[in-house]
N, C-alpha and C positions, 0 to 999 in steps of 0.2 A: 549531528546536532550542534547548535551554536556553542553551548557551554560544554566544557570538558570535565566538569566536576562529577564525581561518582554519584552525588545526590541526585542530580538531574537525570543521569542515565538510569538510575533505579526508578525514578519517578516516571520516566518514559516507559520503562518496562512495565510498570504497573498500569499505566493508562492504556497502553496498547492492548493489554489483556482485558482491561475494563471495557474498551471500545468493542472488542470482538464479542465479549459476553453480553454486551448491550444489544446485540442484534436480535435477540428474542427468538421465539419459536412460532412464527406466523407462516401459514401455508398459503396465504392469499397469493394468487397469481396476478401479475400486473398486465394490463392490456391498454390499448389506446383507442380513442375515437375522436376524430377531428370535428370541431365546430366550423360552420361555414362562415360565421361572421369574420370579417377582415378589417384590420386596422393597420395602416402603414404597410411595412414590407411583409410581415408574417401574419398568419391567421391565429386567432384565439384557438386554444386547443384544450379539450377536456380529457383527462387521463385518469385511469383507475389507480388508486393507491391503497395502502393498507387500511386507510381510514375512509375508503369510498372514493367517489369521483371528485376530482379537483380540477377547476378551470384555471388555466394559466393564461393571463392576459397576453395580447399580441405585443411583440417587440419588447419583451422584458430585458432590461439591461443590468439592473442591480440585483445580483444573485449571491446568496449566502448558502454554502454547502460544506459545513465544517468537516474536515478530514477527508473530503472527497474532491478537493481542489484539483487533483490529478486529472479527473475526467473532464472538468470544466476547461482546464488549460489545454487538454488534448483537442478540444473543440475551438480553441482560440478565444475563450471567454475568461476574463479576469474577474475573480470574485471581489466583493466589497470588503471582505476580511478573510484572514487565513487562520486555520486551527492552530492553537498553541496550548502548551502547558507551562505556565510561567514564561520563561524566556526561551523555552525549547519549541522549535517548529519543525516542519518537515524540510530538512536542509536541501534535499535534492530538488525541491521546487523553488528555492530561493532565487535562482537566476531570473525567474519570471515574477516572483512575488516579493522581492526585496523591499519594494516601496509600498506594499499593501499592508495596512494595519492588522495586527493580530487580534484574536478574540479567544477567550478561554474556552476550553473544550466542552464545558458544561453550559455554554450559551447564557450567561447572565442577562436577564431581560433588559436591564438598563443599557447594557453595552450593545445589545442587538438593536434596540431602539435608536441608538446613536448612529448606527450604520445605515439606517433608512433603506433596508432591503425591499425590493418588490416581490422577490421570490425567496422563500426559505425552504431548503431541502434537508430533512431530518432522517436519521437512521430508524430502523424498524422498531426498536424498543426505546421508549422515551425516558426510562428511569435515570439515565445519566444526565439529563438536561435539567436546568433550574426551573424552567417553566413548563406548562402544559401545552398541548397543541392549541388549545383555545387562546392561551396567552400570546403565542406567536402569530396566530391568525389575526389578532388585533393590531399587530405591527406591520405585517406584510400584506400585499394584495392577494398573495397565494402562499399557502404553507402545505408542503407535500411531504408525506411520510413514506419512505421506501419500504417495500416488503423485505423480508429476510432474504429472499432469493436475489433481489437486486442489490441489497446492501453487501452481500457476500461475493458479488460477481462484477468485476470492473467492466467487463465487456457490456453487460446489460446496463450498467450505469451510463456508459458512453452512448448507447442507443437511446436510452430514456432521456438523458439530458439533451441529446440532439433533437428528439421529438418535442420536448418542452420549449426549446429555444429556437426552433425553426432552422436547425442545423443538421437535418437528417442526412443530406448529401455529404457533409463534412464528416459525420460519424461513420458513414459507410467507407469514405475515403481513408480515414486514419486506421480503421480496423483492417481494411484490405492491405494497406501499407505495412501494418504490423505483421500480418500473416506472411507477407513476402519476406520481411526481415527475419522472421523465425525460420522459414524454409532455407533461406540463404545461410544463416548462421549454423543451422543443423548440418548442412552439407559440409561447411568448412570444418566444423568441429569433428565430424565423423572422419574426415580425411586427416585431421591433425592428431587426434588422441585415440581414435578407434574405440575399442571396448573399455578403455581405462575409466576409472571411477573418480567422482568428484564429491566432496563434502564441503559444507559451509558452516562456520562456527562464529557466533557473535560473542565478542569478548567485551564484557562490561565490568569495569573495575578488575577484580581478580576472579571473576566468575566466567564460566564457559557454557554457552548455550548452543547445542548442536541442532541444526535445522532438520526436522523430520521431513518426510517426502512431500507433505502438503503444507508446509510452513512458509508462508510468504513467498520469497523469491525461489525457494526450492521447487515450487510447482513449475516455474519457468525452466529450471535446470532439468528436472526429471520428466515432467509431463509434456512440455512443449519442445524442448531441445533434444529430448530422448537420450540424455546422458545417463550412464549406468550409475546406480546407487551402490555404495559400499554395503556389504552384508550387514554391518552393524546398524546402518541407517534403516535398512529393510526390517531389521528385527524390532525396531522401535514402533513400526506401524504408523498409522496416522496420528497427527498431533492433537492433543486437547488444546484447541486454539484459545481457550480462556486463560491459559497460563503458560509460562515458560518454566522449564525445569533445568537447573544447572547440573552439569555433569562433573564428577570428580576426575582428577588426573588419571586415576586407575581405570576408570571407565573409558576415558579418551584413548587409553593405550590399546583398546580393542578396535579402534577405528583404523582399519587397514585400507585407507583410501590412497589412490594414486596421486591425487591433487587435492589440496585443501585451501580454501579461501578463508582467511581470518579477517573478520569485519570488526575494526576497532579504530576509535579515534586516536590521534597521536598522543602518546604518553600513557596509554592504558597499562596499568600494572600487570595485567594478565599476559601481555606480550613478553615482558621480561621474565615472568614466571615460566613460560613455555621455553624460552631460550635457555634457561638454566636447569631445565628438567631432563634428566637422563631418560625418564619414561617417555616423554614426548619425543625426544630425539631418536628414539628407537623405532618409531612408526615409519612405514614406507615413504610417505610424502616428505617427512622431515629429512630422512636419510638421503633422499634423492634430490633435495633442494627444490621440492615442488610445493612449497607453502608460500602463499601470496597474501600479503597484508593489504587490505583495502581500507583506506582511512576515512571513507564516508559510508557508514553503515546504513544511512537513512533510507536509500532506495531498496536495499536488500531486505529491510524489515518492514516494507510496505507492499501493498498490492495496487496496481494501477497500470495504465498503458505506458505512461512515462517511466514509472519505476521499473517495469518489465523491460522496456527498451534499454534503459541504463544498465540493468543487470546483464542483458545479452551483450551489450557493447563491452562491459568489463570482462566478461568471460572470453569473448572472442579476442579482444586486444591482448589478453594475458596468454592464451593458449594457442592461438593460431599464429604460426611464424611464417 
């Protein structure tokens, strides 16, 4: 994140939990049906959403999809604004979004109006937004509310956004390319570390948050790359994604991982705390000099095609010699 203050890191921690909790409990399935009317290069398309059918005009260019810019960028689409909490943004997307104005995560109506979006894409539960669906419908040509299933699954987002924006072939292309990347990385890592285990810990201030098996980038490590989980991570089970729980140093001492990735901005107090802790220095990864500090936690703490690709690159670059 841009700022290195503990206040912002704690704020981000809170908002990430809030965003996940805002996904709601909707079982609606999303489906697609094309309209035959054509205008310009792409056809108008009508798509099922949580709120019923929504017609997306042809050749939409000005899109607002707060917190899901990853999927847009994967398709080569630059949004009219990027998600933010204060001055904090999704840092890993900044190479593509540096010049894009930010908008607060709760989508203030006045600010949305200023961006003149043609299409607004919202998450399943609307409680975190300042306005109602009807409010946003008055601003954009089309307002789409994702189902919980799509909100929680970046692959489905890429497919859905591709359908909306006439980029279905691009969506198929990037997903195929990603699967090939996973297969290639999985083979390299198997040859490099074999059955050794990996764990990831987010260091925020002087707090330590161990990634459970289904927490953000941990899904990439364990489910997609097939890397073994330490027994302590297994014992935690699946995460309650509505919150993060800090672990004490005593608990971290139970982490018998062969390799540990510490995700921390430069200057985080927690890194110094670990270096000075005899308890920490006694765990296998620390004793064998297999602790790796990653100074950009942003893609590790997000889900998306680009975030996942960056996680894979970081792990392969670190462990494959």
